[in-house]
C-alpha positions in Angstrom: 55.5 110.7 -47.8 54.0 108.5 -50.5 54.4 105.0 -51.7 54.7 103.1 -48.5 52.7 100.8 -46.2 51.0 102.8 -43.4 50.0 100.9 -40.4 46.6 101.9 -38.8 46.5 100.6 -35.2 43.3 99.8 -33.2 41.3 103.0 -32.6 43.3 105.0 -35.1 42.6 106.4 -38.6 45.0 107.5 -41.3 44.8 109.0 -44.8 47.1 108.3 -47.7 47.6 109.3 -51.3 48.4 107.5 -54.6 51.0 104.8 -54.0 50.2 104.4 -50.3 48.8 101.2 -48.8 46.9 101.6 -45.6 47.1 98.4 -43.5 45.3 97.3 -40.3 45.7 93.8 -38.7 44.0 91.9 -36.0 40.4 92.7 -36.9 38.0 90.6 -34.8 34.8 92.3 -33.7 36.4 95.6 -34.7 35.5 97.1 -38.1 37.9 98.5 -40.7 36.3 101.4 -42.6 38.0 102.2 -45.9 37.0 105.5 -47.6 38.2 106.3 -51.1 37.9 109.0 -53.8 38.9 107.4 -57.0 39.3 110.6 -58.9 41.6 112.3 -56.4 43.3 109.0 -55.5 43.0 109.8 -51.8 41.9 107.2 -49.3 41.5 106.7 -45.6 41.3 103.8 -43.2 39.9 103.6 -39.7 40.1 100.7 -37.2 36.8 101.1 -35.3 36.9 99.5 -31.8 33.5 100.3 -30.3 30.0 101.3 -31.6 29.6 104.3 -29.3 31.7 106.7 -27.1 29.2 105.8 -24.3 30.9 102.4 -24.0 34.4 103.9 -23.3 35.0 105.6 -20.0 38.7 106.5 -20.5 40.4 106.8 -23.9 38.2 108.9 -26.2 40.5 108.5 -29.3 38.4 109.8 -32.2 39.4 106.8 -34.3 37.8 104.4 -31.8 34.2 105.2 -32.8 32.4 105.5 -36.2 30.6 108.7 -35.2 33.9 110.5 -34.9 36.3 108.5 -37.2 34.2 108.8 -40.3 33.7 112.6 -40.4 37.4 113.1 -39.4 38.6 110.8 -42.2 36.4 112.6 -44.7 37.7 116.0 -43.5 41.3 114.9 -43.8 40.7 113.4 -47.2 39.0 116.6 -48.5 42.1 118.6 -47.2 44.1 116.3 -49.5 41.9 117.0 -52.6 39.0 114.5 -52.2 35.5 115.6 -52.9 33.0 114.4 -50.2 30.3 113.5 -52.8 32.8 111.2 -54.6 33.9 109.2 -51.5 32.8 105.6 -51.3 33.2 103.1 -48.5 34.2 99.5 -48.0 34.1 97.7 -44.7 35.5 94.5 -43.2 35.4 92.9 -39.8 32.6 92.8 -37.2 33.2 89.1 -36.4 31.7 87.3 -33.5 34.9 86.0 -32.0 33.6 84.6 -28.8 29.9 83.9 -29.6 30.0 80.5 -28.0 30.8 82.2 -24.6 27.8 84.7 -24.8 24.3 83.9 -23.5 21.8 83.0 -26.2 20.2 86.1 -27.7 23.0 88.4 -26.9 23.9 91.0 -29.5 27.6 90.6 -30.3 30.0 93.5 -30.2 30.9 92.8 -33.9 27.3 93.2 -35.0 26.9 96.3 -32.9 30.0 97.8 -34.5 28.6 97.0 -38.0 25.3 98.6 -37.2 27.0 101.8 -35.9 29.4 102.0 -38.9 26.6 101.6 -41.4 24.5 104.3 -39.6 27.5 106.7 -39.6 28.1 106.1 -43.3 24.5 106.7 -44.1 24.5 109.9 -41.9 27.4 111.3 -43.9 25.9 110.1 -47.3 28.8 107.8 -48.1 27.7 104.8 -50.2 28.9 101.4 -49.1 30.2 99.6 -52.2 31.8 96.5 -50.6 31.9 94.5 -47.4 33.5 91.4 -45.9 31.9 91.1 -42.5 30.7 88.7 -39.8 31.8 85.2 -39.3 33.9 84.0 -36.3 37.5 84.7 -37.7 39.9 87.5 -37.8 41.0 89.6 -40.7 43.8 91.8 -42.0 42.9 94.6 -44.4 45.0 96.6 -46.9 43.6 99.6 -48.8 45.5 100.3 -52.0 44.9 104.0 -52.3 45.9 104.2 -56.0 42.8 102.3 -57.2 40.7 102.0 -54.0 41.0 98.2 -53.9 40.6 96.7 -50.5 42.3 93.3 -49.8 40.9 91.3 -47.0 43.1 88.4 -45.8 41.9 85.6 -43.4 43.6 82.4 -42.3 40.5 80.3 -43.2 39.3 81.9 -46.4 42.4 83.3 -48.0 42.4 86.7 -49.7 39.4 88.5 -51.2 39.3 91.8 -53.0 36.6 94.4 -52.6 
């Protein structure tokens, strides 16, 4: 199955090949992690919900956390022809959606997610080559697997490409 738009829901991750577009919508404090191997034209997208499994009592979906989603994405990409040392990352999201409701000095969930995602990428030696993070607004992300371009759409700021 190639050449279509593949929806990645919250706490999921999916891998695609040339011609596929991986899409996730409704990113607030969540973080979209897009991994790509430009030579193999294989990409993956995860919609990270929480910074750590310790914060989730029930559903332990591996796509929910960066510590599990990133290595599984890499594994699935390698199975489709990617080479781990060629994989690069782009991230989007990590907004502070309700910052005005939090006590002063509170570390926002979006920021916690970003710290955890960056740590997981570093742990797996995946260079971060682009980001559109923070703010107080939602985002929609599309990863064009053919060339690795990530399109980030917002109501306020329009469309940017990473």
